[in-house]
matplotlib code that plots the C-alpha trace (Angstrom):
import matplotlib.pyplot as plt

x = [-0.4, 1.4, -0.2, 0.5, 1.4, -0.3, 1.4, 4.7, 6.7, 4.9, 7.1, 6.3, 5.2, 3.7, 0.9, 0.6, 1.8, 1.3, 2.3, 2.9, 2.8, 5.8, 4.7, 5.3, 5.7, 4.3, 5.5, 3.9, 2.3, 0.0, -2.1, -2.9, -5.8, -4.3, -0.2, 0.2, 4.1, 3.2, 0.0, -3.7, -6.7, -10.2, -13.5, -16.6, -18.2, -15.5, -15.1, -11.7, -11.2, -7.3, -5.1, -4.3, -0.9, 1.3, 4.7, 7.6, 4.4, 2.5, -0.9, -3.9, -7.1, -11.3, -11.2, -14.1, -16.3, -13.8, -13.8, -10.9, -12.4, -10.4, -6.9, -4.9, -4.4, -0.6, 0.7, 4.6, 4.7, 7.2, 4.5, 3.9, 8.0, 8.1, 5.0, 6.8, 9.9, 8.1, 6.4, 9.6, 11.1, 7.8, 7.8, 11.4, 10.9, 7.5, 10.1, 12.9, 10.5, 10.7, 7.5, 6.4, 2.5, 2.6, -0.8, -0.3, -4.0, -5.8, -9.4, -9.2]
y = [-0.1, 3.6, 6.7, 10.4, 13.4, 16.0, 19.8, 18.8, 18.8, 22.1, 22.5, 25.5, 25.1, 28.0, 26.8, 26.9, 25.1, 21.0, 19.5, 16.3, 13.8, 12.2, 8.5, 7.0, 3.1, 1.7, -1.9, -4.9, -2.3, -1.0, -4.4, -3.4, -1.9, -1.5, -1.9, -1.5, -1.4, -2.5, -3.7, -3.3, -3.0, -3.0, -2.2, -2.8, -4.1, -3.1, -4.1, -4.0, -4.6, -6.0, -7.2, -6.4, -6.8, -5.9, -5.9, -6.1, -6.1, -9.3, -8.1, -8.0, -8.0, -7.3, -9.8, -11.2, -8.8, -7.0, -9.1, -8.6, -9.6, -9.5, -10.4, -11.6, -10.7, -11.0, -11.1, -10.6, -12.8, -12.2, -10.3, -7.7, -7.4, -6.2, -4.6, -2.4, -2.1, -1.3, 1.7, 3.0, 3.4, 5.1, 7.4, 8.3, 8.7, 11.4, 13.0, 13.7, 15.4, 18.9, 21.0, 24.1, 24.7, 27.1, 25.8, 29.2, 31.2, 27.3, 26.4, 22.6]
z = [0.0, -0.7, 0.3, -1.5, 0.2, -1.9, -2.4, -1.8, -5.0, -7.3, -10.6, -12.4, -16.8, -19.3, -18.2, -14.6, -11.6, -11.8, -8.0, -8.0, -4.6, -3.5, -2.6, 0.4, 0.3, 4.0, 2.9, 4.8, 7.3, 4.5, 5.0, 8.8, 10.1, 12.9, 14.3, 17.7, 19.0, 22.7, 23.3, 21.0, 23.4, 22.2, 24.7, 22.5, 19.4, 17.2, 13.8, 11.9, 8.3, 7.6, 9.8, 13.5, 14.9, 17.4, 18.2, 19.8, 22.3, 23.0, 24.2, 22.5, 24.3, 23.3, 20.6, 21.0, 21.2, 19.0, 15.6, 12.3, 9.2, 5.5, 7.7, 10.5, 14.0, 14.7, 17.9, 18.2, 15.0, 11.7, 10.1, 12.7, 13.5, 9.9, 9.3, 12.3, 10.4, 7.3, 9.5, 10.3, 7.1, 5.7, 8.7, 8.6, 4.7, 4.8, 7.8, 5.2, 2.8, 2.8, 3.7, 1.7, 2.9, 5.9, 7.3, 9.9, 10.3, 8.6, 10.8, 10.4]

ax = plt.figure().add_subplot(projection="3d")
ax.plot(x, y, z, "-o")
ax.set_aspect("equal")
plt.show()
């Protein structure tokens, strides 16, 4: 899975300004709907659509009553460990991008 960060790279052409979005590859982390580092705790009738994982922690609680569909529960296994590594790499890539957009005065 990849995510696009819009508005970071802009190129000036004679017809106007064209902005390209850098692509951040999430690697195996892209298949996780929930990916925790130490614990994942559910307290209700949550429905997770995708993988649920934790690494390096080993605590996943509240499933059931929560449900996981279209994915697996990865409790500190190689899949969750790799996803954490891929997530850290994606975060590092995103953090290294220049920020050229000022959000000062914006109402979110």
